[in-house]
Each structure stands twice: as C-alpha cells, then as structure tokens.
C-alpha positions in Angstrom: -22.7 13.3 -15.0 -19.6 12.7 -17.2 -16.5 10.7 -16.5 -14.5 13.9 -16.1 -16.8 15.2 -13.4 -16.5 11.8 -11.5 -12.8 11.8 -11.8 -12.6 15.4 -10.5 -14.9 14.7 -7.6 -12.9 11.6 -6.7 -9.6 13.4 -7.0 -10.9 16.2 -4.8 -12.2 13.7 -2.2 -8.9 11.8 -2.1 -7.0 15.0 -1.8 -9.1 16.1 1.1 -8.7 12.7 2.8 -4.9 12.9 2.4 -4.9 16.4 3.9 -7.0 15.1 6.8 -4.9 12.0 7.6 -1.5 13.2 6.6 -0.6 15.3 9.7 -2.0 12.5 12.0 0.1 9.9 10.2 3.2 12.1 10.4 2.7 12.5 14.1 2.3 8.8 14.6 5.4 8.0 12.5 7.6 10.5 14.2 6.7 9.4 17.7 6.9 5.8 16.7 10.4 6.3 15.2 11.5 8.2 18.4 10.2 5.4 20.6 11.8 2.7 18.5 15.2 4.4 18.7 14.8 4.6 22.5 13.8 0.9 22.6 16.9 -0.1 20.7 19.1 2.0 22.9 17.6 0.6 26.1 16.9 -2.9 24.9 13.3 -2.6 26.2 11.0 -4.4 23.8 7.5 -4.0 25.3 4.6 -3.3 22.9 2.8 -1.0 25.3 5.9 1.2 25.4 5.6 1.8 21.7 1.8 1.9 21.4 0.7 4.2 24.2 2.9 7.2 23.3 1.9 6.9 19.6 -1.8 6.9 20.5 -1.2 9.9 22.8 0.6 11.8 20.1 -2.2 11.1 17.6 -4.8 12.2 20.2 -2.9 15.4 20.9 -2.5 16.1 17.1 -6.3 15.6 16.7 -7.0 18.0 19.5 -4.6 20.6 18.1 -5.7 20.3 14.5 -9.4 19.9 15.1 -10.3 23.5 14.1 -8.3 23.3 10.9 -9.7 19.9 10.1 -13.2 21.1 10.7 -12.8 24.1 8.5 -11.2 21.9 5.7 -14.1 19.4 5.9 -16.6 22.2 5.9 -15.1 23.8 2.8 -15.1 20.5 1.0 -18.7 19.8 1.9 -19.9 23.3 0.9 -18.0 23.1 -2.4 -19.5 19.7 -3.2 -23.1 20.8 -2.2 -22.9 24.3 -3.7 -22.6 23.0 -7.2 -24.8 19.9 -7.0 -26.6 20.4 -10.3 -24.2 18.4 -12.5 -24.4 15.4 -10.2 -28.2 15.2 -10.4 -28.4 15.0 -14.2 
C-alpha cells in the first residue's frame, strides 16, 4: 500500500466525517446563536437556557438526516471494502 493510497483513503475518510458532522454542527451553531441573541436581549444568563435547545436541535437534525447519513456511511463503507485488494498487499 503506497503513500498515495493512504493519503487518498484518509482524505476520503475525513471528507465523509465532515459531511456527517457538518449539518449537525451548523444546526447547533445556528440555534446557539439565536439563543444567545435572545439571552442578550432579555438579560437572562442561565446555562440551561442555552444548552437544552441546542441539544434538542441537534437531536432533531439527527432524526431528520438519519436516512441520508446512513446512505452516506453505507456508500463509504462499500467503496472502501469493494476495492480492498490494494490495502492487503
């Protein structure tokens, strides 16, 4: 297994990880930003007010995106295992 194959496999793995985590991170950031603006406007500085909606938004995003994420992980796994011969040598 050459260095170019290792780099290609790592690049593809990191790319898939970014595609999996990106939408969840965007949902958490957007809800967190909205909650922080509301906290500044109301002068309410409670940590649970910021944390609970952010966790709920990420949970909702996971539930909504689960079919897409499952297909994406399945395609990645099948692509890696379908051409496994170069990794064995």
